[in-house]
C-alpha positions in Angstrom: 206.3 308.6 -13.9 208.7 311.6 -15.2 212.3 311.2 -14.2 212.4 314.1 -11.6 209.3 312.3 -9.8 211.2 309.1 -9.9 214.0 310.8 -8.3 212.1 312.3 -5.5 210.1 308.8 -4.9 213.6 307.1 -4.5 214.8 309.8 -2.3 211.7 309.2 -0.2 212.3 305.6 -0.2 215.6 306.0 1.2 214.4 308.5 3.9 211.4 306.4 4.9 213.5 303.3 5.3 216.2 305.2 7.5 213.3 306.5 9.7 211.8 303.0 10.0 215.2 301.6 11.2 215.6 304.6 13.4 212.2 303.6 15.1 213.3 300.0 15.2 216.4 300.9 17.1 214.8 303.4 19.4 211.4 302.1 20.1 211.0 298.3 19.4 210.4 296.6 22.6 211.5 299.6 24.5 209.9 301.9 27.0 208.8 305.6 26.0 210.9 308.2 27.3 214.0 310.3 25.3 214.0 307.7 22.5 210.3 308.9 21.4 211.8 312.6 21.5 214.5 311.7 19.4 212.5 309.9 17.0 209.8 312.5 16.7 212.8 315.2 16.0 214.3 312.9 13.2 210.7 312.3 11.7 210.1 316.1 11.5 213.3 316.7 9.9 212.9 313.8 7.4 209.4 315.2 6.6 211.0 318.5 5.6 214.0 316.9 3.9 212.6 314.5 1.6 209.3 316.6 0.7 208.6 318.7 -2.2 206.5 321.8 -2.8 206.3 324.3 0.3 209.3 322.6 2.2 211.3 325.7 2.5 208.4 328.2 3.3 208.3 330.3 6.5 205.2 328.3 7.5 207.0 325.0 7.0 209.8 326.2 9.1 207.7 327.4 11.7 205.5 324.2 11.7 208.9 322.2 12.1 210.1 324.6 15.1 206.7 323.5 16.7 207.4 320.0 16.3 210.9 320.2 17.7 209.4 322.0 20.7 206.8 319.3 21.2 209.9 316.7 21.0 211.9 318.6 23.5 208.7 318.4 25.9 208.5 314.6 25.3 212.1 314.4 26.6 210.9 316.0 29.7 208.2 313.6 30.2 205.8 312.1 27.6 202.0 312.7 28.4 198.7 312.2 26.3 198.2 315.8 25.8 201.9 316.2 24.4 201.5 312.8 22.2 198.2 314.1 20.8 199.7 317.7 20.1 203.0 315.9 18.4 200.7 313.7 16.2 198.8 317.1 15.1 201.8 318.8 14.6 203.5 316.3 12.3 200.2 315.9 10.2 200.0 319.7 9.9 203.8 319.8 8.9 203.3 317.1 6.4 200.4 319.2 4.9 202.0 322.5 4.9 205.2 321.0 3.4 202.9 319.5 0.6 200.0 321.9 0.0 201.1 325.2 1.7 199.2 327.2 4.1 195.3 326.8 4.2 193.1 329.8 3.8 190.9 329.4 6.9 190.5 327.0 10.1 187.8 325.1 8.0 190.1 324.3 5.1 192.6 323.2 7.8 190.2 320.9 9.5 189.2 319.4 5.8 192.7 318.9 5.0 193.5 317.1 8.4 190.5 314.9 7.8 191.6 314.0 4.4 195.3 313.3 5.6 194.0 311.1 8.2 191.7 309.0 5.7 194.7 308.9 3.1 197.5 307.8 5.5 197.0 304.1 5.6 196.3 303.9 1.7 199.3 306.1 0.7 201.8 303.2 0.6 199.6 300.8 -1.3 199.0 303.3 -3.9 202.6 304.6 -4.5 203.6 300.7 -4.4 201.7 300.4 -7.7 203.8 303.3 -9.2 207.0 301.7 -8.1 205.9 298.3 -10.0 204.9 300.2 -13.1 208.5 301.2 -13.4 209.2 298.0 -15.2 206.8 299.0 -17.9 208.9 301.6 -19.3 211.8 301.4 -21.8 214.4 302.4 -19.5 213.6 300.0 -16.8 212.8 296.6 -18.8 214.8 293.5 -17.8 214.4 290.3 -15.9 214.5 292.2 -12.5 211.8 294.4 -13.2 209.6 291.9 -14.8 210.2 289.6 -11.8 209.5 292.3 -9.2 206.5 293.6 -11.1 205.0 289.8 -11.2 206.0 288.5 -7.5 206.7 291.7 -5.5 202.5 292.1 -4.7 202.4 288.5 -3.8 205.4 288.4 -1.7 204.8 291.5 0.0 201.0 290.3 1.0 202.4 286.9 1.9 204.9 288.6 4.5 202.0 290.5 6.0 199.8 287.1 6.4 203.1 285.3 7.6 203.6 287.9 10.1 199.9 287.7 11.2 199.7 283.9 11.4 202.8 283.8 13.3 201.4 286.0 16.2 198.1 284.0 16.0 199.5 280.3 15.8 202.0 279.3 18.4 202.9 276.0 16.4 203.7 278.2 13.4 205.7 280.6 15.6 207.6 277.7 17.3 208.6 276.5 13.9 209.9 279.8 12.7 211.6 280.3 16.0 213.5 276.8 15.7 214.5 277.9 12.1 215.7 281.2 13.4 217.6 279.6 16.3 219.9 278.2 13.7 220.6 281.5 11.7 222.3 283.1 14.8 221.8 287.0 15.2 219.6 286.8 12.0 216.8 285.2 14.3 216.1 288.8 15.8 215.4 290.1 12.3 212.6 287.2 11.7 210.6 288.4 15.0 206.9 288.5 13.4 206.1 291.4 16.1 209.2 293.2 14.6 207.7 292.6 11.1 204.4 294.2 12.2 206.6 297.2 14.0 207.9 297.7 10.2 204.8 297.6 8.6 203.1 300.0 11.1 206.0 302.5 11.2 206.7 302.2 7.6 202.8 303.1 6.6 202.9 306.0 9.0 206.2 307.3 7.8 205.2 306.9 4.1 202.1 308.5 4.6 203.8 311.8 6.2 206.4 311.8 3.4 203.8 311.6 0.5 200.8 313.2 1.9 198.1 314.0 -0.5 195.6 316.3 1.6 194.9 318.9 -0.6 191.4 320.4 -1.5 189.7 320.9 -4.8 190.0 324.6 -5.6 186.7 326.2 -5.6 185.8 329.9 -6.2 183.9 331.4 -3.3 181.0 333.5 -4.2 181.5 336.7 -2.2 178.3 337.5 -0.5 177.1 341.1 -0.8 177.7 343.4 2.4 174.7 343.6 4.6 173.7 345.5 7.4 174.4 344.5 11.0 171.9 342.0 12.6 171.6 344.8 15.5 170.7 348.4 14.9 173.1 350.8 16.5 170.3 351.9 19.1 169.5 348.5 20.0 173.2 347.8 20.3 173.6 350.8 22.7 170.7 349.7 24.7 172.1 346.0 25.0 175.5 347.6 26.0 174.1 349.6 28.6 171.9 346.9 30.4 175.1 344.2 29.9 177.5 346.8 31.5 175.4 347.6 34.5 174.7 343.9 35.3 178.4 343.0 34.7 179.3 345.9 37.0 177.1 344.7 39.6 178.4 341.2 39.4 182.1 342.4 39.3 181.5 344.8 42.3 180.0 341.9 44.4 183.1 340.0 43.6 185.5 342.9 44.5 183.7 343.1 47.7 183.7 339.3 48.9 186.8 338.1 47.0 189.0 341.2 47.2 188.1 343.0 50.3 187.1 340.0 52.5 183.7 341.2 53.2 181.7 338.2 55.1 179.1 336.1 52.8 175.6 335.8 53.9 175.1 333.2 56.7 173.6 330.6 54.2 176.5 330.8 51.8 179.6 329.1 52.5 183.0 330.5 50.9 183.3 326.9 49.2 179.7 327.2 47.6 180.6 330.8 46.4 183.5 329.8 44.7 182.1 326.5 43.2 178.9 327.5 42.1 180.0 330.8 40.4 183.0 330.0 38.2 181.3 328.0 35.3 178.1 330.1 35.0 180.4 333.1 34.8 182.4 331.6 31.9 179.1 330.7 30.0 177.9 334.6 30.6 181.3 335.6 29.4 181.2 333.3 26.0 177.7 334.6 25.3 178.9 338.2 25.8 181.8 337.7 23.4 179.1 336.1 20.9 177.0 339.2 21.3 179.9 341.5 20.6 180.9 339.6 17.3 177.4 339.5 16.1 177.2 343.1 16.5 180.5 343.6 14.5 179.9 341.2 11.8 182.0 341.1 8.8 180.6 343.0 5.9 178.2 345.2 8.3 178.0 348.5 8.8 180.4 349.5 11.6 178.8 350.9 14.8 179.7 354.4 15.9 182.2 355.8 18.6 179.4 355.7 21.4 178.8 351.9 20.5 182.7 351.2 20.3 183.4 352.9 23.5 180.6 350.6 25.2 182.1 347.5 23.6 185.6 348.3 25.0 183.8 348.8 28.3 181.8 345.6 28.0 185.0 343.6 27.0 187.3 345.0 30.0 184.3 343.9 32.2 183.9 340.5 30.7 187.9 340.2 31.2 187.6 341.2 34.8 184.6 338.7 35.2 187.2 335.9 33.9 189.8 337.1 36.5 187.1 336.8 39.1 185.9 333.3 38.2 189.7 332.2 38.3 189.9 333.5 41.9 186.8 331.6 42.8 188.5 328.5 41.4 191.5 329.2 43.5 189.5 329.6 46.6 187.7 326.6 46.0 190.9 324.7 45.4 192.2 326.0 48.8 189.3 324.3 50.2 189.0 320.9 48.4 192.3 320.4 46.8 193.5 320.4 43.5 192.7 317.8 40.8 193.5 317.2 37.0 189.9 318.5 36.1 190.4 321.8 38.2 193.7 322.3 36.5 192.0 321.8 33.2 189.4 324.4 34.4 192.2 327.0 34.9 193.5 326.4 31.4 189.8 326.9 30.0 189.4 330.1 31.9 192.8 331.4 30.5 191.7 330.6 27.1 188.5 332.6 27.6 190.5 335.6 28.8 192.9 335.4 25.8 189.7 335.0 23.5 188.3 338.0 24.9 191.4 340.2 24.1 191.4 338.7 20.7 187.8 339.9 20.3 188.8 343.4 21.3 191.7 343.3 18.8 189.4 342.0 16.2 186.7 345.0 16.8 189.0 348.0 17.2 191.8 346.7 14.8 189.2 346.0 12.1 190.4 342.5 11.6 188.1 339.7 10.2 186.2 336.9 11.7 188.5 334.5 9.8 191.6 336.0 11.6 189.9 335.8 15.0 189.2 332.1 14.4 192.9 331.5 13.3 194.3 333.7 16.3 192.2 331.7 18.8 193.4 328.3 17.3 197.2 329.5 17.4 196.8 330.7 21.1 194.9 327.5 21.9 197.9 325.4 20.3 200.3 327.6 22.0 199.0 327.4 25.6 198.4 323.6 25.3 202.1 323.2 24.3 203.2 325.0 27.1 200.9 323.0 29.2 202.2 319.6 27.9 205.6 320.4 28.9 204.7 321.1 32.6 204.8 318.5 35.3 201.1 318.8 36.1 200.7 315.8 38.1 203.7 316.6 40.1 202.3 320.0 40.7 198.9 318.5 41.9 200.5 316.3 44.4 203.0 318.7 46.0 200.1 321.4 46.2 197.8 318.6 47.8 200.4 317.5 50.2 201.7 321.2 51.2 198.2 322.2 51.9 197.0 319.2 53.7 196.2 318.7 57.4 199.0 316.0 58.0 201.6 318.4 57.1 200.3 321.9 57.9 198.1 320.8 61.1 195.0 322.3 60.0 193.2 322.2 56.6 191.6 319.2 54.5 192.7 315.8 55.1 194.8 314.3 52.5 193.2 312.0 49.8 195.9 309.4 49.6 193.9 307.5 46.9 194.0 310.2 44.7 197.7 310.6 45.4 198.3 307.0 44.4 196.5 307.6 41.3 198.8 310.5 40.1 201.4 307.5 39.8 205.3 308.2 39.6 204.9 312.0 39.4 203.7 311.8 43.2 207.1 310.5 44.4 208.4 314.0 45.6 205.1 314.7 47.4 205.5 311.2 49.0 209.0 312.2 49.9 207.7 315.2 51.8 205.1 313.2 53.6 207.9 310.9 54.9 209.8 313.9 56.3 207.0 316.0 57.7 203.8 314.1 58.1 202.6 314.3 61.7 201.3 310.7 61.6 203.7 307.9 62.2 201.7 305.5 60.3 201.5 307.9 57.2 205.1 308.4 57.3 205.9 304.8 57.3 203.4 304.3 54.2 205.0 307.3 52.6 208.5 305.8 53.1 207.1 302.3 51.5 205.7 304.5 48.5 209.4 306.2 47.9 211.0 302.7 48.1 208.6 301.5 45.6 209.0 304.3 43.0 213.0 304.5 43.7 212.9 301.0 42.5 210.4 301.3 39.5 211.8 304.4 38.3 215.6 303.1 38.4 214.7 300.9 35.4 214.0 304.3 33.6 216.8 306.5 34.7 219.5 303.7 33.9 218.4 303.2 30.1 218.9 306.1 27.8 216.0 305.3 25.9 213.5 305.4 28.8 215.2 308.5 30.7 213.6 311.7 30.9 214.2 314.7 33.1 211.3 314.6 35.0 211.8 310.8 35.9 215.3 311.6 37.0 214.0 314.1 39.4 211.5 311.9 40.9 214.0 309.1 41.2 216.2 311.3 43.3 213.4 312.7 45.4 212.2 309.0 46.2 216.0 307.9 46.7 216.5 310.9 49.0 213.8 310.1 51.2 215.0 306.7 52.2 218.3 308.0 53.1 218.9 308.9 57.0 218.9 312.7 57.7 222.6 314.0 57.7 223.9 311.8 54.8 
């Protein structure tokens, strides 16, 4: 190994050690809250600082900014979506820092799969390089020889000892008795802590030393071909599609916007529920038809076809807006759930995708650009959603529109409200104040007392503290106070 490579490896060893120590202080046997946000920020900065290659490129800086934004969202409240996006962002940061920007989405996915596959094996591979330092003339000596001979055995023995200690209570009691005689050192001999170090050390080292590149292969450029649909056929298809979409949009304007009564055998809830998803399928198929007609390398259609496509895409956007309106009406009738929030997000993504299809067609962009733009838009929207208190919003909406508070409407599903967990504390607090039923107010007060006690453990610890938990705790505590205090 060349001296510069050795210095870089030594720097990465120091950074990885500091990051694992930070993980131990912040996360070991702690709840998840602001500590995870702080660790993610340190991990992202460490990946860039200790890396080589493209660490100072614009793509690396933008990806690091995305990691820091996600870390800030974890400080608001950790969620599954936020955790998945954070893991993806850290992996992409390591790949960009080491290999630069991939040419297309397919290459990104291949590099990501390669990164995940190599992540747990990177530490053992690099350990062999460290042990080989003793073979060179500049690193000979008794210490290097001993490290080369005993290092692998001792490291493997430490792993097995940690596993056996967890599995064997007798061995654990022996080590506990030994550790009790060592005072504060006993904390460092905790087998769970050793496993924690091994796990976080492997992940951190994989991020710092990733090798997720692809072999460079020259792509054979395919000859330009004619569009799969002739222009006369395209014009006829656009005429039929525009007429049918116009009919659907006019009916939606008539019943959703102007308030014209539906037929006697069609309820508003059925009209909203049964129409939203088929409309989304029709919209996606329409976008696929447009992309097939404007394929890369094909003969571009004429002005009439382009105008027809513009009208067609505009009607698809309107159709998406009406599908969202239908879903809003359905939520008004049957309350809000996580799956219905996911449906809102999906429909919004479809609308954004249609706008990007129009940009691709009329700005002369490639299909590769369209795929990349949709991927970026999807990640950006999901990042925003991960920072929002979705469960709290669902709980507040259902309580504010329920029969027990408004005096009319749908009865509150208290079981689903309980499933929303601590995020529903402000909604329980409103029920405790405004519910018309005395029994429900008493139950809501009991829930507020329960969440005030549970959340007090989080808000008193800076590691488990988050902004949303602080607000939920305040709402739960305020519900139990007499009015006027």
